[in-house]
N, C-alpha and C positions, 0 to 999 in steps of 0.2 A: 522023783522030785517034781513038784508042780512047775510047769513051764509057763511063764508069764511074759506079756509084752505090754508096752505102754505106747499109746498114740496121743501125741500132743497136737491139738488142732487149732489153727489160726494163722492166717497169712502173715500177721505181724511177727511171728516167730521165725519167719524165713528172711527177715531183714537184719542188718547188722545192729539195729538199735535195741532189739529185744532178745532175751535169752530164756530158753525153756528151763526154768528152775524147778518146775513141778516134777519133772521126770527124776531129777536127782533126789528130791525129798521122798517121792514114792518108792524109788529103788531102795533107799535105806530102810524104809518101813517094811517093805516086802522081804528084803533080805533078813531082817531081824527075826522073822518067823519062818525062815527056811525056804522061802519062795524065790527061785532064781529068775531074774529078768533076762530073757534071751535076746530081746530086740527092743529098740526104741525108735519110733518114727515120728517125724514132724511133717504134718500135712497142712497145706493151705486151705482156704475156704473154697474148695473146689469139690463139688459133689461126686463127680466121676472118679477123681483121684482118691477121695476118701473111701468110696465104696470098694475100689480095688484093694486098698489097704486093709479094710475090714475083712474082706473075703480071704485074703492071704493069711491074715492073723488067725482067723477061725480054723484054717487048715492045719496050722502048726502049733498053736498054743492052747493051753487049758484055761487060761485066765487073761482077759483083756481089760485094761484100765485106760479110759480115755479122759482127757481134760480139755475143756474149752468147747466153744461152739454151741452153747446152750442158751445164749442170750436172745433178745427179742428182735434183732435186726434181720434183714434179708440174707445176709451172709452167714448167719448162724445155722449151719446145715447138718449138725451132728445128729439130731433126732431123726431127720428125714433119711439120712444115709443109713443109719443103723436099722431103722424100720424096714427100709427097702431090702437090705441084704438079708435080714432075718425073716423076711416074708410076713411082716406084721403091719397092721393098719394103724395109722395115727388117729387117736381119739382124744377129744377135748375132755379134760378132767375138771369138773366144775368146782371141786373142793380146792384144787390148786389155784384155779382162777380166782376164787374168793380170797385166798390167802395173799395172792399177789396184789389184788385190789386193796385189801386192808393194809398191807405193808406200805404201799405207795401213798394212799390217802393219809395215813397216820404221820407221814413225813412231809405232807403238804404238796405231794405231786398228784397230777391228774393221770389216771390210767389211759393209755392210748391203745388203739386196736392191735398194734403189733405186739403188745404184751401178751396177747392171747396165745402167741406161738409158744410161750414158755409153759403153757398148760396143755400142750399136745403131747400125749404119752403113747408109745407103742403098745398095742394090745398085749396084755399078759405081763407087762413090766411092773416091777415093784418100785415104789417111790421112796427116795432117800430124802428126808426133810432137810431144808436149808434155812436155819434161823438167821443166817448172816447175809442173805441175799434173796433175790426173786427166783433164781433158777433152781428148780428141784433136781436132785440127782436121780439116776435110774439104775435099776439092776435088771438084767435080762438073763434068764437061764435058757441057753440055746443048745438043745440036745446034749445036756450035761456039761457044757462049757459056760463059764460065768463071764458076763460082760458088765462092767461098772462104768457108767457115764457120769463124770463129775464136772462141775463148773470150772472155769479157768482160774479165777482169782484165788491165790493161796489162802486168804483169810476165809474163804468159803469152802474150798475143797479139802483143806487139811482137817478141820474139825469134822467134816462129813465123813472123811475116810476113817478117822480114828473111832468115831462113834458108831458108824453103821456098816463099815466094810471090814475093818480089822477083826471084829469078833467072829465074823463068818469065815474069814480066811484063816484064822488060827485053827479052826476045825479042819479046814481043807489041807493045811500044811502037814498033817499027819505027825505032828510032834517034832519035826526036824527044826533045830535051832542053829543059828549062825552067829559066830563071834568074829569080829574084825579088829585088827590092830594095825596102826601105821607107825613105823619107825622112820625118823628123819635123820639123815646122815650128811655130814659135811667133811671136806678134806680128802675125799676119795673120788676117783673117776668111776664111771659106771662099770667098765670092764674090770677095773681093779677091785671094786667092791664085790662083784659077782665071783671073781676068782677066790676071794677070801672066804665067802660064805656059802658057795655052792656045795662044798662037802657037808655042810651042816644041814641046810634046808633040803638037800637032795635025798636025805634019809626019810623025809616025810612026804606022804601023799595027802595027809590031812594034819595040819593046815596046808593050804595051797599058798605058794609064795610068788609074788609078782614084784619086779623091780621097775620103778618109774623114774625117769629123769626130768626134772623141772628146770626152770631158768637158772637156778644157782645151787641146787641141792638134789639129793637122791632120796626117794622114798621107797621103803620096803613095805609092801602091803601083804598082810597075812590074813587068811580067811579059813576058819575052822568050822566044821559042821558036826553036830552031835544030837543025841536024843533029848538033851536038856541044855538050857542056857549055861548052867554051872559047868557041865562037862565041856561044852564048846569053849568057854572061857579058860578052863584048865589047859586044854590043848594049845590054844593060842599063846597062853602065858608061858608054857614050857618052852616053845620055840623062841619066843621073845627073849626070855632069860638067856638062852644059849647064844643068840645072835648079839645081844647087848654085851655079854661077857667077852665075846671074841673081838668085837669092834671097839670096845673101850669108849674113850671120850669122843670118838667120831660120831657116836649117836648122841644127839642132843634132845631127842624127844621119843618116847614110846607110846604116846597117846595122841599124836597128831597135832600137838601145839605148834604154832608158828615160832620162829626163832626169836622174834621180838617179845613174845609172851614168856619164853624161857628166860631170856635175859632180864626182863622186867621182874619176874619172880625172884631171881637171884639177887637183884639189886634191893628189892624190898626186904628180903630175908636178912641181908647184911646191913640194911639201913643206909645204903649209899645213894647218892644222887648223881645224875649225869646231865651233861650239856653237849651239844654238837656244834661243830664248825664245818660247814660244807661248801665246797666249791663246785665241782662238776656234777654232783648229785643234787644240787639245788634245794636241799631240805628234805630229801627222800628218807634219810635215816630218821629224822625227827618225825616225819609223817608216819613211818612204820611204828615207831615207839608209841606215838600217841593214838594209834588205832586201838591199843589195849585199854579196856576200861580200868580206871584207877591208876593210870600212868602218872597222874599228878603227884602221887606219893614219892616218885623218884626222878621224874623228868623236870629239869629246871627251865631249859629254853634252848634256842638255837640261833646261831648267827650264820646267815648265808652270805659268804664273802666271795662273790663270783669273780670280781676283778682284782687285780693286784693292789690297786689303791684301797679297795675295801678291806683286803687282808691287813693292810698296814693301819688304816684308820680305825677299824672296828675290833681287830684282834691284837694289834700291836706288833705284827710281824715286821721286823726291820726291812725297809726298802732295799738296803744294801744286801741283805741276805737273799731276797728274791732276785736281785740283779746278778749276784755272784753264783748262786746255786740253782736258779730257775724256780718258778712257782710250783712246778711239778717235780718235787724232790722230797726226800725224807726229812731233811732239815726244816723245810717250810711246813710239812705236815706236823712235825713235833711242835714247832712254834705256834701253829694254829691251835693245836690241842691245849698247850699251856695257856694260850691267850683266852680261850673260851672258858677254861676252868677258872682262871683268875677273875675274869670279868663277871661271871655268874655266881661264883662261890660254890660251884658243884664239887662233889668229891672226885668226879672223873670228867675229863674232857676227851672227846673223841673227834677226829677230824678226817676229812677226805679231800685230796687234791689230785687231779688227773686230767687226762684227755679222753673224752667220751666220743669224739668224732661226730660225723664221718671225716671232716677236715680238721685242720688245725695242728697237724704235726709240726713241731718246731725244734730247732737245735738238736736234731737227731733223736728226739724222743717220739716214738711212734704212738699212734692212736691205740688206746687200750691200756696205756701205762697209768697206773693208779697207785698212790701212796695213802695208807691209812696211818694216822697217828693216834697215840693214846698217852694221856698224862694223868697221873694221880699223885698222891703225896709221897710215893716211894720211887716210882720209875717214870721215865718218859721214853717211849719207844716208837718205832715206825715199822711198817711192813710194805715192801714193794711187790706189786703184782702186774702181770701182763694178762689182761682179761680179753677173751675172744668175744665176738658178737657185734651186733649193731649198737647204735647209741642207746636204745632202750635196755638191751641186755647188759652192756657195760655199766650203766648207771645202777641197774638192779643188783648186779653181782658185786659192785663196789659197796653198796649199802649192806649187803649180806656179809661181806668181808669185815666191815666195821663192827657189826653186831657180833660176829663170830670172834673177833679179837677181844671184845669185852667179855664174852662168855668164857673164853679160855683163860683170860687173866684172873678170873674169879671163880674157877672151877671148885676150889676147896672152900 
């Protein structure tokens, strides 16, 4: 199997403000044609560090894809570093220079001397056209190892990769194809899940199974390889079917959909509408629901009733009920769900009240105590949970619990 690695270049990627999304996209594209990504590296705009990284990559990998550092400024050092490591001279390509000048002038910009840097090409390198920007991509064949240098912006490197890199790599991958599947699971702990399914996936070396724990759910990742896409899909589907049958309704998705997508699809299918009443989650359930395109088909609205007074004024929760039962209680959760259902006219009202912390424990109710309420035309119910974690995790897990309560209510 072809061994590949990705080098993401740019000091901004080493700050908390920017994320290297290019590597994720490239990994998916490479995996789809059977090329395994062995390593990803993020390097700042430092020539010495970048040269060390390139030298190491050439020793261990068959394919190197870099992104970034092909711009016109002084800190764009990618061309220089790759040229030095591969023993090539940088030469000015007048055709590229003319294209840069034409692109800039057609948009009303004046070409400056530093734009000439983008026309410097390592000797022997092939040029990858960039109709979406001024930085041309480069392909270097270094003693049988392929190096592709792509610009950083996704709107530039993704079309370039698909148009000029993928066709060549499909030949290099020797016909190996990979299929992936993500099963999402709720209601089981990680060790409990593995105990249930290890006897099943343990019989397979292909697909490979990986279990991942996220903030509020568990994902089962399956990866199958074969000599054709069809065969790889058959292998991954076979194991998916066995796991889904064994886990039952603990599995809410076999295609990687988010829980809010699954819930939204079920509501749309049944013709139901939903509204939320939230206290400690501050509108997080509504935010998750409305992330899904087309959620206006089934989402009516939300009332964030953070204070006790708001619960009474906006949702009609009796002040006496709050005083006698406490705002963090099943009775209040149910009253909130009924209140938002009645005030919005939704088919379903769902509510959350709880203590997300880190302080605020009252009347013997510890931080992490959360009640979810649900009201429709048939039943009104609540569920009490003790959620672990910090404030962020408690709020997120509470929002997941609310969505999961809706999903399970309308499974059939």
